[in-house]
N, C-alpha and C positions, 0 to 999 in steps of 0.2 A: 474630614475623613475622605481619603481617596483609596483607590485600589491599584494605583500605578506602582510598578516595581520600585522598591527602595523607599517608599513613603509609608507613613503611619496609616493604619487601618484600625480605628478604635484605639485600644491600648496595645495592640500587637504591632510588630514591625514586620512588614512583608518584604522579602527579598527574592526576586525571581532567580531560579537556578541559572548558572551560566549556560549559554546556548550550546556549548560543546557537550555538557552533561545531558541536556535535554535531547540532543541528537543521539547520543550514545544510548540513552534509555529507549528512545523510539526505535533505533536500529536493533537493539536486543529484543524488544517486543516483536518487531516484524520477523526477525529470525525465528523466534519461538513459534509464532503463528505459521510461518511458511514450513517449518519443519514438521508440522502436523499434517500437511497435505500429502497425498500420494505423489510420487515423483513426476508423473505425467501432468497432473494438474498444476503442480508447482512450475514446471517448465512452461506451460501455456500461460499461466498468470504472469510470470516474469517476462515472457516474450512480448505479450500484448501490453501489459500495464507498466512494465519496467523498461523494455527496449523499444516500445512503441511500434512493434511490427504489426502489419495488417493481418486481419483474420485469415484471409486467403493464403497468405504466406505461412502462417502457423499451421493451418490445415494441411498444406502440402508437406511441411516439415515433419508433422506428427503422423500423417496418414489418417487423421480424423476428418470427419465432415465439417464444413463451416458451421453448421448448426450446433454440433457438439462443442466446437471451440467457443461459440458464443453463449453457451448455456450459462445461466446465472450462478450455478455452483462452481464454475471454473474461473470466470473473470470478474473483476470489480469495475470494468469499464462500463459506463452507462450505455444503454442500447443505442442512443443517437450520437454517441461520440465517434469521431473519425476512427475507422478500423473496427468499430464495434458492430 
């Protein structure tokens, strides 16, 4: 009994979905989650976590304070990460 893709697991046959399908599902889910955010929060999140911009640069771009840009409700970047 193994759980590797394409091998038997008990009496069932497990086949991992193609990577393209997995990526499409993940992208769709991310889009749904991002669409629920207010536009300014979405911009900040995508700028820091997606574009890897520095907090200082995003603060200047948005007119927000650096502490607001770094608030846990806005970014998923861990506090000790570069730019966080």
